[in-house]
C-alpha positions, 0 to 999 in steps of 0.5 A: 500500500502506498503511504504518505507519512504525516507532515510534521509542523515546520520549525522556524527556518525549516524548508517545506516539502519539495515540489513533487511531495507538495503535489502528491499531498495536494492531490491526496487532499483533493481525493479525500475532499471529493469523497467528503463532498459527496458524503455530505451532499447525500446527507444534507439533501434530506434536510433541503428536500424536507419541505417537499417530501414531509407531507408524503411521509407525514400527511397529517398536521400543519407545516410546522408539525410535518417539518418537526417529524422530518427533523426528528428523523434527521436528528435520529440519523445523528444518534447513529453517529457515535456508533459510526465514529466508534466503528469507522474510527477503530477501522481507520486506526487499526486497518488504515484511513483509506479503508475506512473512508471507502467503506463509509462512502459505500454505505452512504451510496446505499442509503441515498439509493434507497430513499430515491425509491422509497414508497410513501405513506399513501402506498404502504402506510406507517411503514413509509416513515419507518423505512425512512428512519431505518435508511437515515440511521444507516446514513448516520452510521456512515457520516459518523465515521466520515468526520473523524476519519477524513479530519484525521487523514487531511490533517496528517497529509497537509503540508506542515506550516500550512496545515490550517489552510489545507485542512480547511478544505474539509469544510470547503467540501462539507459546505460544498455538499450543502451547496450542491444539494441546494443547487440541485434543488434550485435547478429542479424548482426552475423546471418543475411545478411545486406539485411535481416536486412534492409528488416525485421531484424530491427523489431525483437529488437522492438518485444523483447522490447515489451515483456521485457516491459510486464515483467517490468510492473509486476516487478514494481507492486511489488515496495514499495511506497516512497511518503506518503499520507501526501505529496500527499495530500498537497495543490499544490502537483504535480502542476506547480504553486507550483514549481514557487510559491516558490523562492527555487523551481524556483531556483532549476528548473533553476539549473536542466534546466541548467545542463540538457541542456549541460549534455544531449547534451554531453551524446547523442553526445558520446553515441547514435550519436557516432555510426553514427559519426563513420560510417558517418565521421570516415568511419567505417563500420556499424558492426565495429561501433556497436562493438566499441560502445558496448565495450564503453557502457559496460565500461561506465555502469561499471563506474557509481557506481564508480563515484556515490561513489566518489560523496558521498565522495567529494560532488555533487557540486564538481563532477558537477564542475569537469564535466562541467569544464573538458567538456569545455576543452576536447570536441573540441579536442576529437571530432576532433581526433575521426573524423580522427581515423581509428583504432577501439581501438583508437576510443574506447579509445577516446570515453571512455575517454570522457564518463569518464568525462561525468560519473561525471554527469550521475552517480548522475544526477537524485540525484542532481536534486531530492535533490533540490525539496520538496517531493510534487513536486519532481517528477514533478520538476525534470521531467519537467525541465529535459524534457524541457532541454532534448527536446531542446538540448539532443533530437536534438543532432543527428539532429543538428550534421547531419545538421552541417555535411550536411552544410559542417560545422561539426566542428562547432557542437563541439563548439556548445556542448562546449558552452552548457557546459560553461552554465553548468559550470556557473550553477555549480558555484551557486548550493548548495552542497546538500550532505552537506546541507541535501536537501532531508531530509529538503524538506519534506521527512519523 
């Protein structure tokens, strides 16, 4: 198996890799990122199409109730993430990052293909939402393994001294997956009537995702491995016991958990939930909300490398403190202003402003977490802590927001997000600056 040794953090005055090695690493980043894009497209297309298929699976109730049921299944997919992170993290740490990434994209392909042909409530009754739930659990398992493994791979293959910049492409493709899902929806809205979208049009994006996942599988087959036989063969490699047996690893686990709780919640609030918020609260049409979020996500995607490069200059710790501190201050006023906005341009400006702050986190999210763990438990440590935090807070963001709205307490959701960002700020005060301390180099990489 071809291997790329993880790139250590460059010491002052140290030369970067030669042109051939740099090209090799960049191509590896592109290959991993391409599969990551397809994974997240397949997962997010569910959320963006929910406005159309929710009545087909949950025919009773008003629009908020239907969206609440669809969001509940979206959240259930997140509950499988800890299982997926444990399974794929163990595979990545014991059998290699590439094998884990190939398997995860295969499961996602199967899930998308299944949703594309799933019978509705009118055809098989209550079994329709049950089967939808089962498929989403399978996709949740896949995505649970994707984050930790791809974050680990991209942090290990990135060029030392520019790791923040190159690792930011994990979220470029993660956001790109959302953007691609939105673009597919926009194009279909141009050519299909709303009745056609509700009847059968919503199936097409899932079929596209299944085909793209097959392509991603073959791209990932060409990736070079970054873990070594030595680290894969270490005692305790890829086990939860090895994480909690070490004080440093335990601390790293809870740092990742704390950042993920607030980071994933605010990320999903201003991305996937925001389309529904614009429709259900601000009163936008579905098409206007989709167009607005398409523009927002495109700008947000372009921000990631810029903020990743910024983190290379100012340090991960400074970036995380800025992110959490500014989020505490801006969440309530920005969400309040969006709720009363009537202009798509104003909505675009407000959401983009919020996501600029979130970019301080998302651009280096996987890197910050990967740098805290040794190689033999890196994929598992990152993935499991992230999946738990994401399942509890990120995956439930839409459900909790809609629950507060249905209960007539929508503004309380804004304070809920703020409270989690306070937790993140406290975590940022105790985290080490991995850029300065060379954690990736000092924790078992070659």
